[in-house]
C-alpha positions in Angstrom: -33.6 129.3 122.7 -36.4 127.8 119.8 -36.9 123.9 119.6 -34.8 123.7 116.8 -32.0 125.0 118.8 -32.5 122.2 121.1 -29.9 119.8 121.0 -26.9 118.4 123.5 -25.2 120.6 125.7 -21.4 118.6 125.5 -20.1 118.8 129.0 -16.3 118.1 127.6 -13.5 118.3 129.8 -15.3 120.1 132.6 -17.0 116.8 133.4 -13.6 115.6 134.7 -14.0 118.3 137.3 -17.5 118.1 137.9 -18.5 118.6 142.0 -21.7 118.5 144.1 -23.9 121.0 145.4 -22.3 122.3 148.7 -24.2 120.8 151.9 -25.8 124.4 152.4 -27.6 124.3 149.2 -29.8 120.7 151.0 -30.2 122.1 154.5 -30.0 125.8 154.4 -34.1 126.9 154.8 -33.4 130.1 153.2 -31.7 128.4 150.2 -35.3 126.6 149.9 -37.5 129.9 150.3 -34.9 131.6 146.8 -35.7 127.9 145.5 -39.5 128.4 145.9 -39.8 131.5 144.1 -36.8 131.5 141.9 -37.7 127.9 140.5 -41.0 126.4 141.5 -42.8 129.5 140.5 -41.2 130.2 137.5 -41.4 126.4 135.8 -44.0 124.8 134.1 -45.1 122.0 137.0 -47.1 119.0 136.2 -50.2 119.2 138.6 -53.4 117.4 136.8 -54.0 114.1 133.9 -56.2 114.8 131.0 -58.7 111.9 132.6 -59.2 114.3 135.3 -60.4 116.5 132.9 -61.9 115.2 130.0 -65.4 116.5 130.3 -67.0 120.0 130.1 -67.4 120.9 133.4 -64.7 119.3 134.7 -62.4 120.7 137.3 -59.5 120.5 139.7 -58.0 121.7 142.6 -54.0 121.7 142.9 -51.0 123.4 144.3 -47.7 124.9 143.3 -45.9 124.1 146.4 -48.2 126.2 148.5 -49.8 128.2 145.5 -53.8 127.3 145.5 -54.4 126.8 141.8 -57.3 125.8 139.8 -57.7 124.0 136.5 -60.7 123.7 134.6 -62.8 122.4 131.2 -64.5 125.1 130.5 -68.1 125.4 128.9 -66.8 125.6 125.7 -64.0 122.8 126.3 -61.0 124.5 126.5 -58.7 123.7 129.6 -57.8 126.7 131.5 -55.9 127.7 134.8 -56.5 129.9 137.7 -55.3 131.1 141.2 -57.6 129.8 143.6 -58.4 132.6 145.2 -61.7 134.6 145.3 -61.2 138.0 144.3 -62.9 139.5 147.6 -61.6 138.1 150.9 -58.9 135.2 149.2 -60.9 132.1 150.3 -60.2 129.2 147.8 -63.1 129.2 145.7 -63.1 125.2 144.8 -61.5 122.6 147.8 -62.4 119.3 145.8 -62.5 117.9 142.6 -66.1 118.0 140.8 -67.9 119.1 137.8 -69.8 122.1 137.6 -70.9 124.9 135.3 -70.3 127.7 137.4 -67.7 128.1 140.8 -69.1 129.6 144.5 -66.5 130.6 146.7 -67.8 129.1 150.2 -67.2 132.3 152.0 -69.5 135.2 150.9 -70.6 133.7 147.3 -69.1 135.3 144.3 -70.2 133.2 141.4 -67.3 133.0 139.0 -67.5 131.2 135.1 -65.8 128.0 134.4 -63.6 130.6 132.1 -62.9 132.9 135.3 -65.3 135.6 134.8 -67.3 136.8 137.8 -70.9 136.2 137.0 -72.4 136.9 140.4 -71.3 139.4 143.3 -73.6 139.2 145.7 -74.5 142.8 147.6 -72.8 144.9 145.7 -75.3 146.3 143.3 -74.8 150.0 143.5 -71.3 149.9 144.6 -68.7 152.8 143.2 -66.5 152.2 140.8 -67.2 148.3 141.0 -67.4 146.4 137.4 -67.2 142.6 137.7 -65.5 142.4 134.1 -62.7 143.8 136.8 -62.7 140.7 139.7 -62.6 138.0 137.7 -60.2 134.7 138.9 -56.4 135.3 137.9 -55.7 133.6 135.0 -52.5 130.9 134.9 -50.8 129.5 132.1 -52.1 125.5 131.3 -50.7 123.6 128.6 -50.8 119.5 127.7 -48.5 116.8 126.7 -50.7 113.5 126.3 -52.3 112.5 129.7 -50.0 114.9 131.4 -51.2 118.7 132.6 -48.7 121.6 133.3 -49.5 124.7 135.2 -47.0 127.7 135.3 -47.3 130.9 137.6 -44.7 132.8 135.3 -46.3 135.0 132.5 -42.0 135.3 131.0 -40.8 131.8 131.4 -40.5 129.7 127.7 -43.3 128.1 126.7 -43.9 124.1 127.7 -43.1 122.7 124.0 -39.8 124.6 123.9 -38.9 123.1 127.9 -40.0 119.6 126.2 -38.0 119.8 123.3 -37.5 116.5 121.3 -39.2 114.6 124.0 -42.7 114.3 122.6 -41.7 113.5 119.1 -38.4 110.6 120.4 -41.7 109.4 122.4 -43.8 109.0 119.4 -40.5 107.3 117.6 -40.3 105.0 120.2 -43.9 103.5 119.4 -46.4 105.2 122.1 -49.3 107.2 121.3 -49.4 109.5 124.9 -53.0 110.4 123.8 -53.9 106.7 124.6 -51.9 106.0 127.7 -53.9 105.6 130.5 -53.0 105.0 134.1 -52.7 101.7 136.3 -51.4 102.4 138.8 -49.8 105.5 141.3 -48.0 105.0 144.7 -47.2 107.9 147.1 -43.8 108.3 149.1 -42.7 110.5 151.9 -39.2 110.6 151.9 -37.2 112.7 155.0 -34.4 114.3 152.4 -34.4 118.1 150.5 -36.3 117.5 147.3 -32.2 117.7 145.3 -31.2 114.7 146.8 -33.7 112.9 145.0 -33.2 114.4 141.7 -29.3 113.6 141.9 -30.0 109.9 142.5 -31.9 110.0 139.2 -29.4 111.7 137.3 -26.5 109.3 137.6 -27.2 105.2 137.1 -23.5 104.7 138.9 -25.8 103.0 141.5 -28.3 100.4 139.1 -25.5 97.7 139.7 -25.9 97.7 143.5 -29.5 99.3 144.5 -31.4 97.9 141.0 -29.9 94.4 140.5 -33.2 93.3 138.5 -33.4 96.1 136.4 -29.4 96.1 136.0 -29.7 92.4 134.6 -32.0 93.6 131.5 -29.6 96.9 130.5 -26.0 97.2 128.8 -24.7 99.1 132.1 -21.4 99.6 130.0 -23.0 101.4 127.1 -25.0 104.4 129.3 -25.1 107.4 128.4 -26.6 110.7 129.1 -27.1 113.6 126.9 -28.3 117.0 128.2 -29.9 120.0 127.2 -31.2 123.4 128.0 -34.0 122.6 129.6 -34.1 118.5 130.3 -31.8 115.4 130.3 -31.8 112.1 128.8 -30.4 108.6 130.0 -30.0 106.3 127.0 -29.6 102.8 129.1 -29.6 100.0 125.8 -31.6 96.7 126.8 -28.9 94.1 127.1 -28.8 91.2 124.0 -30.1 87.7 125.7 -27.0 85.7 127.0 -27.0 82.0 126.2 -29.3 79.8 128.3 -31.3 82.9 129.2 -35.5 82.5 129.1 -38.0 85.8 128.1 -40.3 85.6 131.0 -38.0 83.7 133.4 -34.6 85.2 133.3 -35.3 88.6 131.3 -38.4 90.3 130.9 -37.1 92.9 128.1 -35.7 91.9 124.9 -34.6 93.1 121.8 -37.2 93.2 119.3 -37.4 94.6 115.5 -39.1 97.4 115.5 -39.3 98.5 119.1 -37.2 100.9 121.3 -33.7 99.0 122.0 -33.3 101.6 125.0 -34.7 102.2 128.4 -35.0 106.5 128.0 -35.3 108.6 131.1 -35.7 112.1 131.0 -35.5 114.5 133.9 -37.3 118.0 133.0 -36.0 120.5 135.0 -37.1 121.0 138.0 -38.7 118.0 139.0 -40.7 115.9 136.4 -39.3 112.3 135.5 -40.5 110.7 132.3 -39.6 106.6 131.9 -40.1 104.8 129.1 -39.6 100.9 128.8 -40.7 98.8 125.6 -44.3 98.5 127.4 -44.8 101.4 129.6 -43.7 104.7 130.2 -44.1 106.3 133.8 -44.0 109.6 135.4 -42.0 111.0 139.0 -42.7 114.4 140.2 -41.0 115.4 143.0 -42.2 118.0 145.6 -40.8 119.5 148.0 -42.4 119.9 151.6 -39.5 121.4 153.4 -36.3 121.6 153.3 -35.7 118.2 154.3 -39.2 116.5 153.5 -40.3 115.3 150.3 -43.4 113.8 148.5 -42.9 111.8 145.5 -45.4 110.6 143.4 -44.8 107.7 140.4 -47.5 107.2 137.8 -47.9 104.0 135.7 -49.5 104.2 131.8 -49.9 101.3 129.3 -51.9 101.9 125.9 -54.1 99.1 127.0 -54.5 98.6 130.8 -53.9 94.8 132.3 -52.3 93.6 129.4 -48.9 92.0 128.7 -47.1 90.5 132.0 -46.7 92.1 135.5 -44.9 95.1 135.5 -41.2 94.9 136.6 -42.6 98.3 138.6 -45.2 96.9 140.0 -44.0 93.4 141.0 -40.8 94.3 142.5 -39.3 97.7 143.5 -36.1 95.9 143.2 -36.7 96.5 139.2 -37.9 100.0 139.1 -35.4 102.8 139.1 -36.0 104.8 141.5 -39.1 103.4 142.9 -37.9 102.7 146.9 -37.4 105.1 149.1 -33.9 104.0 149.8 -32.8 104.7 147.0 -33.7 108.4 147.2 -31.5 108.8 150.6 
């Protein structure tokens, strides 16, 4: 499907007959094993930020579940990705972030360029039928949107631009220049649940009045709506008008202003990445399975100019942060 065909998918009457996944989908280890191969090994995964790879020679090891990968900023300035596996005895070539002009495996000293080409293979001279050109690091696909760097292990998967669809354009129209967004805070939580439990929680606003009363008072809950697309969904949460007697900064953080985004926007990109858009900040949520019943959630908040404006409600009170508490994920 091309980007031009990206359009809302109507649930129609089927929504009235909707039901949840069976319990086995959340607790059966064999299903989790299939998800690793059929979902996470075939989709775009958020693996790094642009500020971590901004200079020539920057590199960062990462994982897609337990598959070790490596992201580099080559001497030519190009962003590249590889399996982080030496072609000799499969040791990890890079074990920590850094800045280098070449990559040397710590086991036998094979040395690779930042472009993945094998440069030095110790004591292999004279080996029959050995050609260094055949033993470079195995490449993987990488792509970038603003401060977010993604990787994909599947050569046949659709392009990142196709998966994101209208999201970049809509975020730009909401007033965000993602190229200038800078990280101001990160929080990690390990929660005892299957990764899909957390995603299920994110994909519904039903819990907002009870679980997030601080955020609930900012939004017009009755006008909350959801659009679904081929690879992502979009939740609109209109910012509520001020009630008589309410004062900005005391009773309310967000108010409708001419020329600004009137909705809080929540995007879920299949299978495990979320982007949240408020009037003065955007954030990402990354949901990483650690097993069938354990999940790492990574929250990162971005502002155009760190340190400006009033304290973020996501920082001052987790009650006002959508899905920012472990209790909301269970």
